[in-house]
Kinemage of the C-alpha trace (Angstrom):
@kinemage 1
@onewidth
@group {chain A} dominant
@subgroup {mainchain}
@vectorlist {calphas} color= white
{ca unk a 1} P 209.727 65.658 157.238
{ca unk a 2} L 211.216 67.360 160.232
{ca unk a 3} L 210.463 70.623 162.017
{ca unk a 4} L 206.981 72.339 162.717
{ca unk a 5} L 204.585 73.378 160.093
{ca unk a 6} L 204.721 76.959 159.629
{ca unk a 7} L 208.296 77.875 161.542
{ca unk a 8} L 210.407 77.261 158.513
{ca unk a 9} L 211.018 81.165 157.358
{ca unk a 10} L 213.601 83.977 159.157
{ca unk a 11} L 214.034 83.194 162.740
{ca unk a 12} L 214.149 85.939 165.744
{ca unk a 13} L 217.704 87.775 166.120
{ca unk a 14} L 218.188 86.735 170.440
{ca unk a 15} L 220.593 90.299 170.023
{ca unk a 16} L 218.039 92.581 169.175
{ca unk a 17} L 215.215 92.090 171.010
{ca unk a 18} L 213.483 95.122 170.507
{ca unk a 19} L 213.081 94.417 166.381
{ca unk a 20} L 211.492 91.600 164.495
{ca unk a 21} L 211.973 90.760 160.265
{ca unk a 22} L 208.588 91.247 158.691
{ca unk a 23} L 207.966 89.367 155.222
{ca unk a 24} L 207.522 91.493 152.440
{ca unk a 25} L 206.196 91.060 149.142
{ca unk a 26} L 207.858 92.796 145.517
{ca unk a 27} L 206.956 91.195 141.757
{ca unk a 28} L 209.747 90.590 139.581
{ca unk a 29} L 209.008 90.029 136.347
{ca unk a 30} L 209.661 86.401 135.007
{ca unk a 31} L 209.558 85.449 130.980
{ca unk a 32} L 208.284 82.575 130.139
{ca unk a 33} L 210.710 79.348 128.175
{ca unk a 34} L 208.767 77.584 126.089
{ca unk a 35} L 210.160 74.801 124.001
{ca unk a 36} L 209.913 74.146 120.046
{ca unk a 37} L 206.277 73.092 120.408
{ca unk a 38} L 205.291 76.800 121.765
{ca unk a 39} L 204.756 75.015 125.758
{ca unk a 40} L 205.438 76.750 128.142
{ca unk a 41} L 208.980 74.771 129.977
{ca unk a 42} L 209.685 77.061 132.642
{ca unk a 43} L 209.581 80.405 134.098
{ca unk a 44} L 212.376 82.934 134.228
{ca unk a 45} L 212.813 85.916 136.644
{ca unk a 46} L 213.898 90.013 134.443
{ca unk a 47} L 217.935 89.493 133.960
{ca unk a 48} L 218.501 92.993 135.591
{ca unk a 49} L 217.191 91.293 139.038
{ca unk a 50} L 219.079 88.140 138.216
{ca unk a 51} L 222.313 89.826 137.571
{ca unk a 52} L 221.913 92.337 140.968
{ca unk a 53} L 221.839 88.762 142.869
{ca unk a 54} L 224.821 87.930 140.873
{ca unk a 55} L 226.616 90.914 141.719
{ca unk a 56} L 225.362 90.986 145.512
{ca unk a 57} L 225.029 87.736 145.939
{ca unk a 58} L 223.148 86.468 149.072
{ca unk a 59} L 223.491 89.876 150.777
{ca unk a 60} L 221.082 91.023 147.701
{ca unk a 61} L 218.153 92.271 150.447
{ca unk a 62} L 220.896 94.023 151.685
{ca unk a 63} L 221.781 95.877 149.770
{ca unk a 64} L 217.433 96.748 148.418
{ca unk a 65} L 216.859 97.748 152.240
{ca unk a 66} L 220.575 99.739 152.430
{ca unk a 67} L 219.230 101.480 148.765
{ca unk a 68} L 215.774 102.099 150.755
{ca unk a 69} L 216.960 104.098 153.433
{ca unk a 70} L 219.756 105.803 151.558
{ca unk a 71} L 216.408 106.818 148.979
{ca unk a 72} L 214.151 108.787 151.564
{ca unk a 73} L 217.320 110.574 153.953
{ca unk a 74} L 217.805 111.553 150.880
{ca unk a 75} L 213.834 112.195 149.727
{ca unk a 76} L 213.759 113.825 153.650
{ca unk a 77} L 216.369 116.334 153.128
{ca unk a 78} L 215.090 117.340 149.799
{ca unk a 79} L 211.101 117.844 151.167
{ca unk a 80} L 211.490 118.342 154.086
{ca unk a 81} L 212.933 120.459 156.981
{ca unk a 82} L 212.589 119.674 160.695
{ca unk a 83} L 211.467 122.039 163.240
{ca unk a 84} L 211.838 122.341 167.060
{ca unk a 85} L 209.364 119.892 168.363
{ca unk a 86} L 209.947 116.380 170.059
{ca unk a 87} L 210.779 113.943 167.669
{ca unk a 88} L 208.110 111.212 168.422
{ca unk a 89} L 206.133 108.683 166.053
{ca unk a 90} L 206.787 107.741 161.945
{ca unk a 91} L 206.880 111.871 161.011
{ca unk a 92} L 209.172 112.730 164.296
{ca unk a 93} L 209.712 116.869 163.973
{ca unk a 94} L 209.563 116.569 159.569
{ca unk a 95} L 207.359 119.532 158.805
{ca unk a 96} L 206.851 119.130 154.566
{ca unk a 97} L 208.907 122.246 152.355
{ca unk a 98} L 205.489 123.065 151.555
{ca unk a 99} L 203.930 123.977 154.345
{ca unk a 100} L 206.768 126.738 155.788
{ca unk a 101} L 205.465 126.785 159.172
{ca unk a 102} L 204.853 124.701 162.385
{ca unk a 103} L 201.837 125.251 164.478
{ca unk a 104} L 202.944 123.638 167.012
{ca unk a 105} L 206.155 124.445 167.616
{ca unk a 106} L 205.909 127.927 166.326
{ca unk a 107} L 209.259 127.762 164.031
{ca unk a 108} L 209.530 128.809 160.568
{ca unk a 109} L 211.322 126.771 157.418
{ca unk a 110} L 213.398 129.936 156.377
{ca unk a 111} L 214.043 133.350 158.306
{ca unk a 112} L 212.214 134.523 154.833
{ca unk a 113} L 209.043 132.855 155.851
{ca unk a 114} L 208.927 134.116 159.091
{ca unk a 115} L 208.942 137.492 157.715
{ca unk a 116} L 206.399 136.964 155.367
{ca unk a 117} L 203.828 135.775 157.989
{ca unk a 118} L 204.518 139.461 159.722
{ca unk a 119} L 202.238 141.951 159.511
{ca unk a 120} L 203.349 145.204 158.186
{ca unk a 121} L 203.941 147.131 161.195
{ca unk a 122} L 205.954 144.036 162.417
{ca unk a 123} L 207.952 144.035 159.362
{ca unk a 124} L 209.007 147.097 160.122
{ca unk a 125} L 209.760 146.557 163.424
{ca unk a 126} L 212.076 143.551 162.225
{ca unk a 127} L 214.098 145.741 159.562
{ca unk a 128} L 214.361 148.465 161.761
{ca unk a 129} L 216.417 145.936 164.333
{ca unk a 130} L 218.365 144.793 161.273
{ca unk a 131} L 219.511 148.125 160.739
{ca unk a 132} L 220.547 149.524 163.634
{ca unk a 133} L 222.670 145.564 164.439
{ca unk a 134} L 224.188 146.756 160.732
{ca unk a 135} L 224.876 150.114 162.516
{ca unk a 136} L 226.522 148.586 165.653
{ca unk a 137} L 228.756 146.079 163.778
{ca unk a 138} L 230.640 148.969 161.092
């Protein structure tokens, strides 16, 4: 046996000193293949997973990662909005659309949310300014 015990996994990328890969395990269903006596001969992976590997070959993990990125981007665009805070951390400056006001930078998801948060007198002043703008534009 050659090699060092425990060093057979994914090797570090020498070009990317600030990134590394971490192993995650996900479960794929397997089905038992039996002989005539009913004894289990081997375990066979789910056919969809086998077809996925046949279709994408050695790059199947790369396709799974790409799909995860696309799914997260779609989810983020659908369920979150960007405020004016600095983009720091995992969530960065993304806020849930259920909370349309960011208390840190005092920005709003939509203009309607800002108007709904105004007092009665602030709303009157806002609409008065809007009406004056419309008159000037004519």
